[in-house]
N, C-alpha and C positions, 0 to 999 in steps of 0.2 A: 294252321295245320299243314301236313304233308301229305302227298300223294304218291302212291305206287304206279307205275304204268306197267300194264299188262303187256305180253308180247306182241299182241295183235296193233297195239297203239306205237310201241317203240320200233316194230319195223315199219309201219306206213309213215313214219317221221322220216325214215332214209329212202323212200320209194316213191319219187316225184310223180310217177306213172301212174300211181294208184288212184284210184277214183275218190278215196277216203284221205288223201294226202292232206289238202287244202283244211279240211274240217280239224283234222289232229293237229297240224301246226297251228291253227287259230286257237285252239284249245291250248295247246301248251303256251302259246305266246300271252293268252290271257291270265292263265294261272300264274304266270311267272310276273306278270304286271301286278297282279295282287300279292306279291310276295311270297308266292306257294314254291316250294321246292318238289321236284317229281323225280322220286327215284327209280332205279331198276334194280334188280338181282342178278347174281350170276345164272340162274335158272333161265331169265328171260334171254340173255345171250346164248345159252345152251339151246333153247327152243327156237331162237331165231336160225342159227345155224343149220338146223335139221330142216327147218321151213326153206332157208335159202339155198340148200344144196339139194333137196329133194328135187327130182325130176318135175318138168311141169305138167306131164300126164299123170303124176302122181299128187297134184295141187300142190306143188311146190313152186319155187321161183327158178329153178334149173340153173343156178349159178354155180361156177366153179368154187373150188375151196378159197383160191386167191380172191375172187370177188367177194365171196361170203365174208372173208377176213376184212376186206376193205370197208364192207358196209357195216361189219360189228364195229369196226374203230369209229365210224361215224355216230352209231348209237352210243359209245361210249364217251364220245365228246359232248353230246347232248345232254345226257343223264346221269347224274351221280350213281355211282354202284355202292350197294350196301353189301358188306362182307357177311360171308357164310361164318355163322357160329354156332356153338354146340346146342345153344338153347333153341334153336329151331327145330330140331328133331322133336324133343317132347312135345313141344306145342303141336306140330303135325300129329303126333301120334293121338292126342286128346280130340282134335278136331276129326279124325278118322273116326274114333270111336263115338264120338257125339254125334256126327252127321252120318255114319255109317258110308263113307266114301268108298265107291269102288272104281275099279278100271281106270280110265284117264282122268277122272276127276282129281285124283289125287294131285294132280299138277296145279290145278287150280286150288286145292285145299293147302298146297306148300307155299303158293303166294301169301295166302291168308295167314297161314303160320307166320311168315317172315313178317308181315304188316303188324301181327299180335305182338312178337318180340321187339320190334323196333317202334310200337307205340303209333304205328300211322294207322289213321283211320279211314283215309278216302282211297279207293282204286279207280284208275281210269282206264277203260276197258271197252272194247266194241262189242264184248259179249257179256251184257249184264244178266243174263238169265243163269249164266255158270255159276254166279256167285250170290245169286239173291237168298239163298238158304243160309248164308254164313252173317249170322244177325250183328256181330261185333264190327262190321265194316259198313261204310258208306260206297256204294257202287255208282259211278258217275260216268255217263256216255260222252265223247268228246263232244257231240253234237248239242249237248245240254249246256255246255259251259257259254255263259253269256259275259 
């Protein structure tokens, strides 16, 4: 089976000072040892850039564009990137209608839509409660990878 990494996992993989860095690295290493592939989407990179360049006082990382770009390249080196394809939007529309997605939940629903289109069943995330309602996927926290 394949996995999709949520932004919070991909970001922590390149931020050694983060308290969850070791947990994330361990989970990724274990999954790879088991032959699993952990993908990301362009959305993950967009969300990371927003986080990275947002000021510290606004719950961001406060990085410059150049620093964020360097970190993004590190993420791209760790995770294979799934391309954007037209089938993602109809899958997203369907999820929006079924689960009555509102506000910022759209970003999580979009990751699920990508997973459905690509046949990925497992999501690696630090925020499992954001995804529990989506019954077509299995949500896994890095701390639970043995």
